[in-house]
N, C-alpha and C positions, 0 to 999 in steps of 0.2 A: 145536449144540453154548452152550456156558455164554458170557456177554457178557461182556467187562470192563470194569470201570467205571472213570472215570479222571475228572479233572478239569483242563481247560486254562487255565492263567495266561499272563502273558506281564509283565515290566517293562521299561516303554519298548517296547514292541512286540518284543524278545529274549523269543521264547514256547516257551512247554515243557509237553509231555503230562505228568502226576503221577497215578501211578499207586500206590496203597497198600497195600502186600503184606505187611502185617501180620501178618494172620490168613491170608492165603491166600501165603506163600511162594511166587517166581518165579525162576528164571533165563533170563535172556533169552540167545541167542546176538549174533551183530553184523547177521547177515540180520534175525532176528525186532525188532531195532530201528533197523534200516532199513525194514521194514515198517510200523510205528507213525509214522514220523517224514517218511513220503513225503506228500508235501503233494497228489498226484493219486489214490493207490490205499488211501492209510491215512487216519491223526486230521491230520497235518502237524504240525509242530516245528521249530526248533534244535533242542533237546536234550530227551530221554526221561528222567525222572525218576524213580524207584522209591524209596519209601520204605516201610525195614525196621525195623525192631526193632536197636537198640543192642548189637553183638556185646558177648556176658557174657565176664565174665574180661579185659577188654582195655582199653587208657587210655579207649576213647569208652565205656564202660559207661554212664556217669553223665549221657550227653546225653537229652535227650528224642526224638529220632528219627534214624536215619544215610540219609541220602540219596546214593542211589547215580547215578550221571549216565554217560547215554551222547550223543554226538554223534549228529546226523543219518547221519552216515557208518557207524553201530554201534560204534566206537570207546570205549572208556569209558576216561572222563576223573578228574581228582581235584578238581578246584574249576571254581564256578561261582558268579561276585559273584550276578546278577540271581536263579539258580535258589534260591540262599541264603534270598535275601530274600523270593521267593512261599513259599518251605516253611515260614520261619520265621513269614509270616503264618498260613499255614494250621493250624500248630500251637499258637501263640499263640490262634488262635479255638477251638482245641478243649481247649486247656487253661484258658482265659480268664485266663491270666497275659500283663502285657506285656512278660513277656521269654525267650528260647528259647536253649537250646543244640541247635546242629546236627551232628553227627557228618558227617565227610566223608571219602575219603581223604587227604585233607589235613591232617586232624584236627580239634579241638573249633572251633566259631567260634559265638560269642556275637550276640545279635540282640536288640533293642529295639524297641519300634512308640513313636512321636513320639505328643503327641495330637493331630499335625495330620493322624494317620496314613500318615506318611513311617514306613520300618523302615531300620534303622542297624545294620549287621552290621560287629563287627569282623574284618576280614578277613584277622588278623594281622600279621607282619612282616613288610616286601619281604624276597629275597635278593637277591644278587647275585654270589656266587663261581661261577666258571663251570662248577663241580660241578654247582651246585643250579642251575641255567638248564633242563638240562643243554645244556653244548657240548660237542662234538665232542673239541676241542683246548685248550688252555689258552691264553684271550684275555682281555686289558683289555674287561672289558662294560660300561664307561663309551662305549666307544669302539670298538666292530667294525667289523671293514675287509670291509663288504659294502657291494654295489652293484647297482642295478637298476633300468633306465629312468634317472629322473634323480636318484634317492633313494640316500644315501651317509650313514656313522657314523652307524648307530644305537644305541643304547641297549640292553640286554640287561636284564629283571628276569623274578626267579619271584615270582608270587603264590598259590603250589602249582602252575602250568602255569609251561609258557615262552612270555614275551612279546618282542618285537623292538619297538622302537620308533623310526620315522623322525620326524621336524623336517622341517617342509615351511612354503614361504611362502603356498601355497593347497592344502587338505588336497580341495577341491571336485575339481583338476584331475588330480588322482592317477588312472588307470585302474588304480584296487585290484580290478576283476573279472581284469585280466587278469597284473596282477605279482603278485597276494598269493597264489595257488597254486603260483607260481616261490616265492617268499622260503617261505612253508609249508613247502616240503619243500629247504629248502638244506640241503647236505651237514653245513654246520656245528650244525644240530638236529636229532640224532638221536631224540627225539621229537615230531620237528617243531614248529611253532610258532604261536601267535597275530601277525597283523602289525599294529602299530598305525599309522594316519597322524594327526601331531596337528601342526595350526597353532596357534600362540600369539596369543590374540586379547590382554591382557592380563598381568599379573603374577597374576592371580584367576581367569581364564580361559582354557581352550583350545577349541578344535574338534577332534574324533575321529573317524577315521572306522577300522574295525575289521575286518579279516580275520579269521575263527576259523577253527582247525584242524579239518577235518571238518564244518564247517560252510557256511564262505563267508563273504560279508557278513552282516551283523546289523546290526538296527535299533540293537541297544547291545551291550555288553558290561562289564560288572561288573567283571570282575577286570582286562580292557582298560585301563578309565576308572583302576583305582587303580595300575596300571605305567603308565600316561600320564602321572598326576599326580606319581608320585614319582620317574620318569625327568627330568620337566621340573625337581623342585625340585633333583635331582642336577647336573643343566645349569645350574642357577643363572638359570632362565629364568623361575620363577614362584616364589609364596611355598608353605608347608606345605597352604592348605587354597587348591584349586581346585572351581573350577565346569564339570564335564564336559558339553561341549555333543553330545549322539551325535543319531544321525539320527532315532529313537525319542522323545528329551528332556534330559531333565538331570539328569546326579547329583552332588553333592557330595560330594568326598575329600577325606579332612582326614588328611593324615599326621602322626599328635603327635608329640610330644616322646619320648614313651616306644615309640618307631619301630611303634608300632601303627596299622595302614591302616584307617582308618572308612568304609564306604563308606554313604551315606543316600541314597534314593530312593523312589521309589511304587511298588505293587504292583498287583494286577488278578485278579481272575478271568473270565473271556472268557466258559464257559457248561462246565456236567459234562455228561457224555454218558456212551455205552456201547459198545463196538464188539467185533462176533462174534470170537470168540477162534482161527477157520478164517484171520485175518488173520493169526495165527504160529504158527499149526501146520499149516501147507501146503497 
């Protein structure tokens, strides 16, 4: 069987298998995506990324690339901040240009490489309406009536995907591996939710741990970092520019006055390889 080439990348330990399907279009089932993401019998990743040509005759046709995103559990999602930075880095190297337009299910995201090698992505405007999160019923998204363990009074934010952000005194003390899956599937979130645990360190820095829907606890979550920064400022706990300290390293999030959220951080290629097509062909 034909081998399938891939690039293994990560943004602060949030890791991805990236497959370029522009020349060989490929549709994957949830089970096939799971097989690739499996860390024991597949390549292993938090998210699987397929690079596709932007769809013609659509609002996305002017993008450099379309990235299709699968979580480790095989579910397809519209947004992944760290993956966007990684894909942008690949495309900018391919085009030898310092900027890239990355199309996703959440729209086109603009990316730029800085002289120090960090990549910035304009993640667009956060959304707060209960229908945009989405929630199963109308609620005040700044103060949700959700409780679990000692957690309470979270904030909901959409960064192209749903986030539920809790503020705590000690992020390390939260048993996220136990309560994460419960909160992810809370009845208030019909599309499930990413769960963020935020500890305010000062007006310009927070500690963040994230349970990602469909992936579990990850070393870093780009959209989760954006949601945390936005939620903290909405609660008057930080300024608009915040250093987000994640398990895998730091991201800088700037919620600009024009309402756009800019995420800045590193990317890395771990290795390139190929897996036997039998992995996804039964």
